[in-house]
C-alpha positions in Angstrom: 93.3 73.6 51.9 90.2 72.8 54.1 86.9 74.3 52.4 85.4 75.5 55.7 87.8 78.2 55.6 86.1 80.3 53.1 83.3 79.5 55.0 84.1 82.1 57.6 83.4 85.5 57.2 85.3 88.0 59.2 82.8 91.2 58.5 79.6 89.2 60.3 78.8 92.0 63.2 76.6 88.8 64.6 79.0 86.0 65.0 82.6 86.3 66.4 85.5 84.7 64.0 85.9 82.3 67.5 82.2 80.9 67.1 81.9 80.6 63.7 85.3 78.7 64.2 83.2 76.7 66.9 80.1 75.9 64.7 82.2 74.9 61.5 84.5 72.7 64.1 87.4 74.5 63.0 90.3 75.0 65.0 91.1 79.2 65.2 94.5 78.6 64.3 93.5 76.7 61.4 91.8 79.6 60.2 94.3 82.3 60.9 97.1 80.3 59.1 95.1 80.5 55.8 94.7 83.7 56.0 98.3 84.9 55.6 97.7 88.1 57.0 100.4 91.3 57.2 102.0 92.0 60.1 100.6 94.9 60.4 96.8 93.5 60.3 94.4 92.6 63.1 91.2 91.1 63.2 88.3 92.9 64.4 88.3 90.5 67.2 92.4 91.3 67.6 91.2 94.6 68.4 88.5 94.2 70.6 91.1 92.1 72.4 93.5 95.0 72.3 91.5 97.7 74.1 90.6 94.7 76.7 93.8 94.5 77.7 95.4 98.1 77.1 92.4 99.3 79.6 93.4 96.6 82.0 97.1 97.4 81.6 96.6 100.8 82.8 94.8 99.6 85.9 97.2 96.8 86.9 100.6 97.3 84.6 101.8 94.0 87.0 99.5 91.4 84.6 101.6 88.7 81.7 99.9 87.1 79.1 98.5 84.9 81.5 96.8 87.0 83.2 95.7 89.1 80.4 94.5 85.8 78.6 92.3 84.6 81.9 90.9 88.6 81.8 89.8 88.2 78.1 88.4 84.6 78.4 85.7 87.2 80.9 84.7 88.9 78.3 84.2 85.6 76.1 87.6 86.1 73.7 89.7 82.7 74.1 92.7 83.3 72.6 96.2 81.3 74.0 98.9 82.6 75.8 101.3 82.9 72.9 99.0 84.9 71.2 98.4 87.5 73.8 101.9 87.9 73.9 102.0 88.8 70.6 99.3 91.1 70.7 100.9 93.1 73.2 104.8 93.1 72.0 102.5 94.4 68.8 100.9 97.2 71.7 104.3 97.8 72.7 102.7 96.5 76.4 104.9 94.6 78.7 104.9 93.5 82.6 106.5 95.6 84.8 106.6 92.3 87.2 110.0 91.6 87.8 110.7 88.1 85.5 114.2 86.3 85.0 116.0 88.1 81.5 113.6 89.3 80.3 115.2 92.6 80.0 118.1 91.2 78.4 118.5 93.0 74.8 118.4 90.8 71.8 121.7 89.6 70.6 122.0 91.8 67.2 121.3 95.1 69.7 123.1 97.8 70.1 124.5 97.6 74.0 123.2 101.3 75.1 124.5 102.1 78.8 122.2 103.0 81.7 123.3 107.0 82.6 120.9 107.5 85.4 122.5 105.4 88.4 122.5 108.2 91.6 122.1 111.2 89.0 121.3 114.7 90.7 118.2 115.7 88.9 118.1 120.1 89.2 117.4 122.2 85.6 114.8 121.3 83.0 116.4 119.3 79.9 118.6 117.9 82.6 116.9 114.3 81.3 113.7 113.3 78.8 112.5 110.2 78.7 110.6 108.8 76.2 107.9 106.1 75.4 105.1 104.7 73.0 101.1 103.7 73.8 98.5 102.3 72.3 95.3 104.4 71.9 91.8 102.7 70.7 90.6 104.7 67.5 87.1 103.7 66.0 87.7 99.5 65.0 91.9 99.8 64.7 94.1 101.7 66.4 97.0 103.8 66.5 100.2 105.0 68.8 101.2 107.8 70.6 104.8 109.0 71.3 105.0 111.3 73.6 108.4 113.1 75.7 108.3 114.1 79.5 111.2 116.6 81.0 112.1 114.8 84.3 113.0 118.1 86.5 109.0 119.4 85.8 107.0 116.8 84.2 106.0 119.1 81.1 105.0 117.5 78.1 108.1 118.7 75.7 106.7 117.0 72.5 104.4 114.0 71.5 103.4 112.4 67.9 100.5 110.4 67.2 100.9 107.9 64.1 99.6 104.7 62.7 102.1 102.2 62.7 105.3 101.8 65.7 108.2 102.4 63.4 111.3 104.3 64.6 111.0 106.7 62.2 107.8 108.3 63.7 109.7 108.1 67.6 112.5 110.3 65.4 110.0 112.8 64.4 108.6 113.3 67.7 111.8 113.9 69.1 112.9 116.4 66.5 110.0 118.6 66.7 110.8 118.0 71.0 114.2 120.1 70.0 113.1 122.2 67.5 110.7 123.6 70.2 112.1 123.0 73.3 115.9 122.7 72.6 118.1 119.8 73.9 118.4 117.8 76.9 121.5 116.2 78.4 120.1 112.8 78.8 117.5 111.2 76.9 116.4 107.7 78.5 113.8 105.2 77.2 113.2 101.2 77.5 115.3 99.1 75.4 112.3 98.3 72.6 113.4 97.8 69.2 112.6 100.8 68.4 114.8 103.0 70.9 117.8 100.7 69.4 117.3 101.1 65.6 120.1 103.1 64.0 117.8 105.8 62.7 117.1 106.7 66.5 120.4 106.5 67.5 121.6 108.9 65.0 119.5 111.3 65.5 120.4 111.9 69.3 123.9 111.3 68.6 123.2 114.5 65.7 121.7 116.9 68.3 124.5 115.5 71.0 122.3 114.2 73.6 123.4 111.1 75.2 121.1 108.1 74.8 120.3 106.5 78.2 118.2 102.8 78.7 116.9 101.3 81.2 118.7 98.5 82.1 117.7 94.9 84.4 115.8 95.4 86.8 115.4 99.3 85.7 111.9 99.3 84.2 111.1 102.2 87.4 113.0 104.6 85.2 110.5 105.3 83.1 107.8 105.3 85.2 106.8 109.4 85.2 105.7 108.7 81.3 104.7 105.9 81.9 102.4 107.4 84.4 101.9 110.2 82.1 99.9 107.9 79.8 97.8 106.1 82.5 96.4 110.1 83.6 95.7 110.5 80.4 94.0 107.6 79.4 92.1 107.5 82.7 91.2 111.7 82.8 91.0 111.7 78.7 91.1 108.8 76.3 88.2 106.4 77.7 85.9 109.9 78.7 86.1 111.2 75.6 84.4 110.2 72.0 86.7 111.3 68.7 85.5 109.3 65.3 89.1 109.9 63.4 92.6 110.4 63.7 92.4 114.1 63.3 89.5 114.6 66.6 91.6 112.1 68.1 94.6 115.0 67.5 92.7 117.8 69.0 91.7 115.8 71.7 95.1 115.0 72.7 96.3 118.7 72.2 93.9 120.2 74.7 95.0 118.1 77.5 98.3 118.1 77.1 98.0 122.1 77.3 96.0 121.5 80.5 98.2 119.3 82.2 101.5 121.5 81.4 100.0 125.1 81.8 97.0 124.2 84.4 97.3 121.0 86.6 99.3 121.7 89.7 101.7 118.7 91.0 101.7 118.6 94.7 105.8 116.4 94.0 106.3 120.3 92.0 105.1 122.3 95.5 102.1 122.6 94.2 102.8 124.5 90.5 102.4 123.5 87.1 104.6 121.6 85.2 105.3 124.5 82.9 106.2 127.0 85.9 108.9 124.6 87.0 110.1 124.1 83.5 110.2 127.7 82.7 111.5 129.5 85.4 114.1 126.8 85.8 115.1 127.4 82.3 115.2 131.4 82.8 117.2 130.7 86.4 121.4 130.2 86.0 121.0 127.6 88.9 118.6 125.4 90.0 116.7 126.5 93.5 118.3 123.7 96.4 114.6 123.1 97.5 113.9 121.9 94.0 116.7 119.9 93.4 115.9 116.2 93.0 117.9 113.2 92.7 116.7 109.8 91.5 117.7 107.0 93.6 119.5 104.2 92.3 
């Protein structure tokens, strides 16, 4: 065992781990190999890197691991491409740039069909979309699951949680079902969270058809991803919060404003709530509000 590992102090606020390793002439890989960290544990430098990656991804979603690696270097964080890629996977972040074969699900994943090709969206609770995003909190981070109605852009459900497990997404979906009924179809990306059996069983139990983005169909989840971007730009990055309780209150207030007070040009300058609840109360959706998702 290299004795130099014991000389690195992760709690030292004046010297980063990278700088300490450099002064000790100790490769960072050797240090990290000896720490035997748990999968969900991150160093202070990694948490800082994830905040930078998250902010940059919000602005430039096409960035991949190499671009984020170079951007981190501008901030004095010298991580390798594979290290950055691992952090991106932990955050649930992926590049939206077209890449060969990256949309293929793992061999052991259950194949979920894509059900939205040429689908006309004409009323609320016809199609929902769900996703997870990374949210910085103090020196750590949490995750936010959210569900959006395609027709109205109304946020039908959300949940803040400290792990990225499928059970948290199921609880978010169950609450959305309880408060707003069930959609005909629920769409998601190909993340392992949404191919987990517990999530598949949840939708099946409520009679909801599961749809999953196929190859080159990353844009199908764009509504929820745009909402995450707006939430971070207009709320998260501009607000101070000290703990999960305060963050939950901040997000709750933003969702309330977004659903009931924000006007959308794509909704004829009406609010998502006006489209959502008026559509539910009408037996047939107005012809001028019929939308078609281009295949």
